C-alpha positions as CSV (number, residue, x, y, z in Angstrom):
1,M,-0.1,0.1,-0.2
2,S,1.1,3.6,-0.8
3,D,2.1,5.9,2.1
4,F,1.0,8.7,-0.4
5,K,-1.5,10.3,1.8
6,A,0.8,10.5,4.8
7,I,3.2,12.7,3.0
8,G,2.6,16.4,3.2
9,G,3.3,18.9,0.5
10,T,1.8,19.4,-2.8
11,V,0.8,16.4,-5.1
12,R,3.8,16.7,-7.1
13,V,6.1,16.8,-3.9
14,R,4.3,13.9,-2.3
15,A,4.5,11.8,-5.5
16,A,8.3,12.7,-5.9
17,T,8.9,11.7,-2.2
18,E,7.2,8.5,-2.2
19,L,8.7,7.3,-5.4
20,R,12.2,8.5,-4.3
21,N,11.6,6.6,-1.1
22,R,10.9,3.4,-3.2
23,I,13.9,3.9,-5.1
24,L,16.4,4.8,-2.4
25,T,15.4,1.6,-0.5
26,G,15.4,-0.8,-3.3
27,R,11.6,-1.3,-3.5
28,L,11.9,0.1,-7.2
29,R,14.8,-1.8,-8.7
30,P,17.4,-0.4,-11.2
31,G,16.1,-1.3,-14.9
32,E,12.3,-1.4,-13.7
33,R,9.9,0.4,-15.9
34,L,7.3,2.9,-14.6
35,D,4.0,3.3,-16.1
36,L,2.5,6.6,-15.8
37,D,-0.8,5.8,-15.8
38,D,-0.5,3.0,-13.3
39,I,1.2,5.7,-11.0
40,T,-1.4,8.2,-11.5
41,A,-4.1,5.5,-10.6
42,E,-2.3,4.5,-7.5
43,F,-1.9,8.1,-6.1
44,G,-5.4,8.9,-7.3
45,T,-4.3,12.1,-9.0
46,S,-3.7,13.6,-12.7
47,R,-1.0,13.0,-15.0
48,T,0.6,16.3,-14.7
49,P,2.0,16.2,-11.3
50,V,3.2,12.7,-11.4
51,R,5.0,13.6,-14.8
52,E,6.5,16.6,-13.0
53,A,7.5,14.5,-10.0
54,L,9.3,11.8,-12.4
55,L,11.1,14.8,-14.3
56,E,12.3,16.0,-10.8
57,L,13.7,12.4,-10.1
58,S,15.3,12.3,-13.3
59,Y,17.1,15.6,-12.5
60,E,18.4,13.7,-9.5
61,G,19.6,10.9,-11.5
62,L,17.2,8.2,-10.1
63,V,15.2,7.5,-13.0
64,A,15.7,7.9,-16.9
65,V,12.8,9.7,-18.9
66,A,12.8,9.1,-22.7
67,P,10.2,10.2,-25.2
68,R,9.6,7.0,-26.7
69,S,10.9,4.4,-24.1
70,G,9.0,5.8,-21.2
71,V,10.5,5.9,-17.6
72,T,13.1,3.5,-16.3
73,V,14.6,3.2,-12.7
74,I,18.3,4.0,-12.7
75,G,18.3,3.4,-8.8
76,I,21.2,3.5,-6.7
77,T,23.9,0.9,-5.7
78,P,24.8,0.1,-2.2
79,H,27.9,2.0,-2.8
80,D,26.1,5.0,-4.1
81,A,24.0,5.0,-0.9
82,V,27.1,5.2,1.1
83,D,28.6,7.8,-0.9
84,N,25.6,9.9,-0.9
85,F,25.5,10.0,2.9
86,A,29.3,10.5,2.9
87,V,28.7,13.8,1.1
88,L,25.7,14.8,3.3
89,A,27.9,13.8,6.4
90,T,30.5,16.3,5.2
91,L,28.0,19.1,5.2
92,T,26.4,18.3,8.4
93,G,29.6,18.1,10.1
94,K,30.7,21.4,8.8
95,A,27.3,22.8,10.0
96,A,27.7,21.5,13.5
97,E,31.4,22.9,13.5
98,W,30.1,26.5,12.5
99,A,26.9,26.2,14.8
100,T,29.3,25.7,17.8
101,T,30.5,29.2,17.6
102,R,27.8,31.0,15.9
103,V,24.8,29.4,17.7
104,T,22.7,32.0,19.9
105,D,21.3,31.2,23.2
106,A,17.8,31.1,21.8
107,Q,19.1,28.6,19.4
108,R,21.1,26.6,21.8
109,G,17.8,26.3,24.0
110,E,15.7,25.2,20.8
111,L,18.3,22.7,20.0
112,R,18.0,21.0,23.4
113,E,14.2,21.3,23.5
114,L,14.2,19.6,19.9
115,A,16.4,16.6,20.8
116,G,14.6,15.9,24.0
117,A,11.3,15.9,21.8
118,I,12.3,13.1,19.6
119,A,12.3,10.6,22.2
120,G,8.7,9.2,22.2
121,A,7.7,11.6,19.3
122,E,4.8,10.2,17.4
123,D,6.6,11.1,14.3
124,V,10.1,10.2,14.9
125,V,11.2,11.2,11.3
126,A,9.6,14.8,11.5
127,A,11.0,15.4,15.0
128,N,14.6,14.3,13.8
129,W,14.1,16.6,10.9
130,Q,13.3,19.6,13.0
131,F,16.5,18.9,15.1
132,H,18.7,18.7,12.2
133,R,17.3,21.6,10.5
134,A,17.5,23.8,13.6
135,L,21.2,22.8,13.8
136,N,21.9,23.5,10.1
137,L,20.1,27.0,10.6
138,A,22.5,27.6,13.8
139,S,25.6,27.4,11.4
140,G,24.7,30.8,10.3
141,S,25.5,30.1,6.6
142,P,22.7,30.6,3.8
143,R,25.1,29.1,1.3
144,L,25.6,25.8,3.4
145,L,21.9,25.5,3.8
146,T,21.6,25.6,0.1
147,F,23.8,22.6,-0.3
148,L,22.2,20.7,2.6
149,R,18.8,21.0,1.2
150,Q,19.9,19.3,-1.9
151,A,22.1,16.6,-0.1
152,V,19.3,15.6,2.4
153,R,17.1,14.3,-0.3
154,V,19.3,11.0,-0.3
155,V,17.6,10.3,3.2
156,P,14.5,8.2,2.8
157,T,11.7,9.9,4.9
158,N,10.7,6.5,6.1
159,Y,14.4,5.8,7.3
160,F,13.4,4.9,11.0
161,D,10.7,2.7,9.8
162,L,13.3,0.6,8.1
163,F,15.8,1.0,10.9
164,P,14.0,1.6,14.1
165,E,17.1,0.4,16.1
166,Q,18.7,3.5,14.9
167,E,16.5,5.7,17.0
168,D,18.2,5.2,20.3
169,R,21.7,5.7,18.7
170,S,20.5,8.8,17.2
171,L,19.4,10.2,20.7
172,E,22.7,9.3,22.1
173,E,24.7,11.0,19.4
174,H,22.5,14.0,19.4
175,A,23.2,14.3,23.2
176,A,26.8,13.9,22.5
177,L,26.7,16.6,19.9
178,L,25.1,19.2,21.8
179,S,27.5,18.5,24.8
180,A,30.5,19.2,22.5
181,M,28.8,22.4,21.2
182,E,28.2,23.7,24.8
183,R,32.0,23.0,25.5
184,G,32.9,25.0,22.4
185,D,34.6,22.1,20.9
186,G,33.7,22.5,17.2
187,R,36.0,19.7,16.1
188,T,34.5,17.0,18.2
189,A,31.0,18.3,17.2
190,R,32.0,18.0,13.6
191,A,33.2,14.5,14.3
192,I,30.3,13.3,16.0
193,A,27.9,15.0,13.4
194,E,30.0,13.3,10.5
195,A,29.9,9.8,12.1
196,H,26.3,10.2,13.0
197,V,25.4,10.6,9.4
198,L,28.0,8.1,8.1
199,R,26.6,5.3,10.3
200,A,23.0,6.0,8.9
201,G,24.3,5.6,5.2
202,E,26.2,2.3,5.9
203,A,23.0,1.0,7.6
204,L,21.2,1.8,4.4
205,G,24.0,0.5,2.1
206,D,23.8,-2.8,4.1
207,W,20.1,-3.0,3.7
208,L,20.3,-2.5,-0.1
209,L,23.1,-5.2,-0.3
210,A,21.1,-7.6,1.4
211,R,17.8,-7.0,-0.9
212,M,20.2,-7.5,-3.9
213,A,21.4,-10.5,-2.7
214,E,17.7,-11.9,-2.0
215,H,17.1,-11.3,-5.9
216,V,20.1,-13.1,-7.2
217,P,19.0,-15.8,-9.3
218,Q,20.3,-19.3,-8.2
219,A,22.2,-21.0,-11.1
220,S,20.4,-24.2,-12.2
221,G,22.3,-27.4,-12.2
222,A,25.0,-26.1,-10.0
223,I,27.5,-28.5,-8.7
224,R,27.1,-29.2,-5.0
């Protein structure tokens, strides 16, 4: 069943988010053909926003759109997933480092509040997103925020549904990050933030690798 109705935003944004999630988590596999009419029927919308969503995914390199051959999933490999998160980790680490010296008292209080709100939150993904958004804003760099907005798209919005065990680890790492920032230790804050994102990427890479192994056809007549 599609989670389309649970995703906020315009129809185009919701369609792009749902399809992106499926590609990033291997539910839509490389080489798979996408039928515009089938997607439109599933999402209960018109063709235009779905077509726009697919074009958006093509700009991100996740699908190929050809006039005559239709839409084909390019997808990502486990190695791609780890690389994507490595780029995001570098940007997140820099945000944490800059935020350590640039954060205001009000922002510091907000970060503590948001970090505490993640535990037991009804929507853990949204609560986690709010914390990281506040951290990025505290970096005081509009240019860095621009790059982060692009890079964060590699994180499936259903990440904690796939890896619920990562929730407790995230809480511990958020606490360690805030502690480093409060000590004025930007270098440690950066290292914690980078490792935090890298481990998330490694978890997704391992997940994709396992799914690929499940779909490897067994050779017939193999010698035992």
